[in-house]
LOFIGU-143554 format. One record per residue (C-alpha): residue in one letter; residue number from 1; x, y, z. Coordinates in steps of 0.2 Angstrom, whole numbers, padded with zeros to 4 digits. Each point is the difference from the previous one (the first is absolute). Last residue first. Example, Ala and Ser with C-alpha at 12.3 -4.5 7.8 and 13.67 -1.06 7.14 Angstrom:
BEGIN
  residu  num     px     py     pz
       S    2   0068  -0005   0036
       A    1  -0006  -0017   0003
***
This chain:
BEGIN
  residu  num     px     py     pz
       X  309  -0011  -0011  -0107
       X  308  -0002  -0010   0016
       X  307   0014   0001   0013
       X  306  -0008   0013   0012
       X  305  -0016  -0011   0000
       X  304   0009  -0013   0010
       X  303   0003   0012   0015
       X  302  -0019   0006  -0001
       X  301  -0006  -0018   0001
       X  300   0011  -0003   0015
       X  299  -0007   0016   0008
       X  298  -0018  -0006  -0004
       X  297   0004  -0017   0008
       X  296   0005   0009   0017
       X  295  -0014   0012  -0001
       X  294  -0013  -0014  -0001
       X  293   0008  -0009   0015
       X  292  -0001   0015   0010
       X  291  -0018   0003  -0005
       X  290  -0004  -0018   0004
       X  289   0007   0002   0017
       X  288  -0009   0016   0004
       X  287  -0017  -0007  -0006
       X  286   0003  -0015   0012
       X  285   0004   0012   0014
       X  284  -0016   0009  -0002
       X  283  -0004   0019  -0001
       X  282   0009   0002  -0017
       X  281  -0005   0015  -0009
       X  280   0017   0008  -0002
       X  279   0007  -0017  -0006
       X  278  -0013  -0001  -0014
       X  277   0005   0018  -0005
       X  276   0019  -0005  -0001
       X  275  -0005  -0016  -0010
       X  274  -0010   0011  -0012
       X  273   0015   0012  -0003
       X  272   0012  -0015  -0002
       X  271  -0010  -0008  -0013
       X  270  -0001   0017  -0009
       X  269   0019   0002   0001
       X  268   0002  -0017  -0007
       X  267  -0012   0004  -0014
       X  266   0010   0015  -0005
       X  265   0016  -0012  -0001
       X  264  -0010  -0012  -0011
       X  263  -0004   0015  -0012
       X  262   0018   0005  -0001
       X  261   0006  -0018  -0003
       X  260  -0013  -0004  -0014
       X  259   0012   0001  -0015
       X  258  -0006  -0016  -0008
       X  257  -0012  -0013   0008
       X  256  -0019   0001  -0002
       X  255  -0003  -0015   0011
       X  254   0011   0008   0014
       X  253  -0010   0016  -0002
       X  252  -0017  -0010   0001
       X  251   0006  -0009   0016
       X  250   0005   0017   0008
       X  249  -0017   0008  -0004
       X  248  -0009  -0015   0008
       X  247   0011   0002   0015
       X  246  -0004   0018   0001
       X  245  -0019  -0003  -0001
       X  244   0002  -0012   0015
       X  243   0010   0013   0009
       X  242  -0014   0013  -0004
       X  241  -0013  -0011   0007
       X  240   0010  -0002   0016
       X  239   0002   0018   0002
       X  238  -0019   0003  -0002
       X  237  -0004  -0014   0012
       X  236   0012   0007   0014
       X  235  -0014   0003   0013
       X  234   0007   0008   0015
       X  233  -0009   0017  -0003
       X  232  -0016  -0009  -0005
       X  231   0000  -0010   0016
       X  230   0001   0016   0010
       X  229  -0015   0008  -0009
       X  228  -0010  -0016   0001
       X  227   0003  -0001   0019
       X  226  -0005   0019   0002
       X  225  -0016  -0003  -0010
       X  224  -0004  -0015   0010
       X  223   0002   0009   0016
       X  222  -0012   0014  -0006
       X  221  -0013  -0013  -0005
       X  220   0001  -0009   0016
       X  219  -0003   0016   0010
       X  218   0014   0003   0013
       X  217  -0006  -0006   0017
       X  216  -0004   0013   0014
       X  215   0015   0000   0012
       X  214   0002  -0015   0012
       X  213   0017  -0006  -0008
       X  212   0003   0008  -0017
       X  211   0019  -0003   0002
       X  210  -0001  -0018   0006
       X  209  -0011  -0005  -0016
       X  208   0009   0011  -0013
       X  207   0016  -0010   0000
       X  206  -0009  -0017  -0003
       X  205  -0011   0007  -0013
       X  204   0015   0008  -0009
       X  203   0009  -0016   0001
       X  202  -0014  -0010  -0008
       X  201  -0002   0013  -0015
       X  200   0019   0000  -0003
       X  199   0000  -0019   0000
       X  198  -0013  -0001  -0013
       X  197   0010   0011  -0012
       X  196   0016  -0009   0004
       X  195  -0007  -0017  -0005
       X  194  -0004   0008  -0017
       X  193   0018   0007  -0001
       X  192   0008  -0016   0004
       X  191  -0010  -0008  -0015
       X  190   0005   0014  -0012
       X  189   0018  -0001   0007
       X  188   0001  -0018  -0005
       X  187  -0006   0004  -0017
       X  186   0013   0013  -0002
       X  185   0013  -0012   0006
       X  184  -0005  -0012  -0015
       X  183   0000   0014  -0012
       X  182   0018   0006   0006
       X  181   0006  -0018  -0002
       X  180  -0007  -0001  -0017
       X  179   0009   0016  -0005
       X  178   0016  -0006   0008
       X  177  -0001  -0017  -0011
       X  176  -0003   0010  -0016
       X  175   0014   0011   0004
       X  174   0012  -0014   0003
       X  173  -0005  -0009  -0017
       X  172   0001   0017  -0009
       X  171   0018   0002   0007
       X  170   0005  -0017  -0006
       X  169  -0007   0004  -0018
       X  168   0009   0017   0001
       X  167   0017  -0008   0003
       X  166  -0003  -0010  -0016
       X  165  -0006   0015  -0009
       X  164   0015   0010   0005
       X  163   0011  -0014  -0005
       X  162  -0008  -0002  -0017
       X  161   0001   0019  -0003
       X  160   0019  -0001   0003
       X  159   0003  -0015  -0011
       X  158  -0010   0009  -0014
       X  157   0009   0016   0003
       X  156   0017  -0009  -0003
       X  155  -0007  -0006  -0017
       X  154  -0004   0018  -0004
       X  153   0017   0005   0005
       X  152   0008  -0012  -0012
       X  151  -0011   0008  -0014
       X  150   0005   0018   0006
       X  149   0019  -0005  -0001
       X  148  -0002  -0008  -0018
       X  147  -0010   0015  -0006
       X  146   0014   0012   0006
       X  145   0012  -0011  -0009
       X  144  -0010   0000  -0017
       X  143  -0003   0019   0002
       X  142   0018   0004   0002
       X  141   0003   0016   0008
       X  140   0018   0007  -0001
       X  139   0012  -0001   0014
       X  138  -0005  -0018   0004
       X  137   0002  -0004   0019
       X  136   0013  -0013   0002
       X  135   0015   0010   0005
       X  134   0015  -0012  -0001
       X  133   0004  -0009   0016
       X  132   0015   0003   0012
       X  131   0001  -0011   0015
       X  130   0012   0006   0013
       X  129   0012  -0010   0011
       X  128   0008   0010   0015
       X  127  -0017   0008   0005
       X  126  -0003  -0012   0014
       X  125   0016  -0007   0007
       X  124   0001  -0019  -0003
       X  123   0012   0003  -0015
       X  122   0012   0008   0012
       X  121   0001  -0014   0012
       X  120   0000  -0013  -0014
       X  119   0016   0009  -0007
       X  118   0009  -0002   0017
       X  117   0005   0015   0011
       X  116   0015  -0005   0011
       X  115  -0005  -0004   0018
       X  114  -0002   0015   0012
       X  113   0004   0004   0018
       X  112  -0007   0016   0005
       X  111   0006   0018   0003
       X  110   0016   0001  -0011
       X  109  -0008  -0008  -0015
       X  108  -0015   0012   0001
       X  107   0007   0012  -0014
       X  106   0006  -0015  -0010
       X  105  -0017  -0008   0000
       X  104  -0009   0017  -0004
       X  103   0012   0002  -0015
       X  102  -0005  -0018  -0006
       X  101  -0018   0003   0001
       X  100   0001   0017  -0008
       X   99   0010  -0007  -0015
       X   98  -0013  -0014  -0001
       X   97  -0014   0013  -0001
       X   96   0009   0010  -0014
       X   95   0002  -0017  -0010
       X   94  -0018  -0004  -0001
       X   93   0002  -0016  -0010
       X   92  -0011  -0004  -0015
       X   91  -0013  -0013  -0005
       X   90  -0008   0000  -0017
       X   89  -0018  -0003  -0005
       X   88  -0006   0001  -0018
       X   87   0004  -0019  -0002
       X   86  -0012  -0003   0014
       X   85  -0014   0008  -0010
       X   84  -0007   0017   0004
       X   83  -0012   0004   0014
       X   82  -0016   0009   0001
       X   81  -0009   0000   0017
       X   80  -0017   0007  -0001
       X   79  -0010   0006   0015
       X   78  -0019   0002   0003
       X   77  -0006   0006   0017
       X   76  -0019  -0001   0003
       X   75  -0008   0009   0015
       X   74  -0018  -0007   0000
       X   73  -0017   0003  -0008
       X   72  -0009  -0002  -0017
       X   71   0012  -0012  -0009
       X   70  -0007  -0005  -0017
       X   69   0008   0014  -0009
       X   68   0017  -0007   0004
       X   67   0004  -0004  -0019
       X   66  -0004   0018  -0004
       X   65   0012   0006   0014
       X   64   0014  -0009  -0009
       X   63  -0004   0008  -0017
       X   62   0000   0017   0008
       X   61   0016  -0004   0009
       X   60   0010  -0006  -0015
       X   59   0008   0017  -0003
       X   58   0009  -0001   0016
       X   57   0012  -0012  -0008
       X   56   0015   0012  -0002
       X   55   0008  -0004   0017
       X   54  -0006  -0017   0006
       X   53  -0017   0000   0008
       X   52  -0007   0001   0017
       X   51  -0019   0004  -0001
       X   50  -0012   0004   0013
       X   49  -0019  -0003  -0001
       X   48  -0011   0008   0013
       X   47  -0018  -0006   0000
       X   46  -0011   0006   0015
       X   45   0000  -0003   0019
       X   44   0015  -0012  -0001
       X   43   0004  -0018   0004
       X   42   0016  -0007  -0007
       X   41   0005  -0005  -0018
       X   40   0017  -0006  -0008
       X   39   0004  -0003  -0018
       X   38   0017  -0006  -0006
       X   37   0005  -0001  -0018
       X   36   0016  -0008  -0005
       X   35   0008   0003  -0017
       X   34   0015  -0009  -0006
       X   33   0011   0007  -0015
       X   32   0011  -0006  -0014
       X   31  -0014  -0007  -0011
       X   30  -0009   0017   0001
       X   29  -0016   0005   0010
       X   28   0001  -0013   0007
       X   27   0012  -0015  -0003
       X   26  -0002  -0008   0017
       X   25  -0017   0004   0008
       X   24  -0004   0003   0018
       X   23  -0016   0001   0009
       X   22  -0004   0005   0018
       X   21  -0017   0002   0007
       X   20  -0007   0006   0017
       X   19  -0017   0005   0007
       X   18  -0009   0009   0014
       X   17  -0016   0010  -0004
       X   16  -0010  -0017   0000
       X   15  -0013  -0003  -0013
       X   14  -0018  -0006   0001
       X   13  -0004  -0009  -0016
       X   12  -0013   0007  -0012
       X   11  -0019  -0003  -0001
       X   10  -0009   0005  -0016
       X    9  -0011   0014   0005
       X    8  -0017   0003   0009
       X    7   0000   0017   0009
       X    6   0009   0001   0016
       X    5  -0010   0001   0017
       X    4   0000   0017   0008
       X    3   0011   0000   0016
       X    2  -0011   0002   0015
       X    1  -0002   0015   0012
***
């Protein structure tokens, strides 16, 4: 079964499902704030977008999804870190925790030798110094502030998509090379299969001669029929033709670009199916060796395809 060739269309770049972008802006969405968008993507069977937004900003999800409409596959995590300016941040001391530490030292004083507590010792304990920051999420929607955050997110998406395209270009180069290798091994398998057919006929003649002995000879026509039938069972020409067709389809998909990951994955399954049938028809060591080499490259192709959008 061969993947149908795509219709003519403007080619687009192959994109990877993995990607990362981080973009921060001081003074966004208000002069006293700093917004930092982070986008991460890993492989996924479909498209799964997950948002981690500050309280009160869930209303931005629809606009953010619109900016990601170019993504077709992958698990994408979007997070927004929104902080106030440095002057809005104050440090405080966790007095109850200090009291607990001092009380604990006194209670253990009779059990272990201890030196007096110093201020630096106390300040080094996690939780003693606390950072207090004003709530940065607006309590009332402000269209101008929302637009500033969405616009900044759009710039982060541009970085994100550029990285996916760059990774996709590397993937496309690798996949092109693997398809070329599959085509080359298929050609070798075709030559080996032709030699296998002649070898099957010769081996059959050799084995029949001692078995027939002094018995009446088998009619030449009947013997030729049996040899032809056996050779046909060992002939992998159809599988090799389909492998060539699959190589052409894979090249066409890579030229088409875009969200071709699922179709390439289907082709990888078809490649593997034909290679397995080729191996089942192997009656010669060289055909077996080329079949194993073919399966190795097809598996490498399948692994790389898992990263294509």
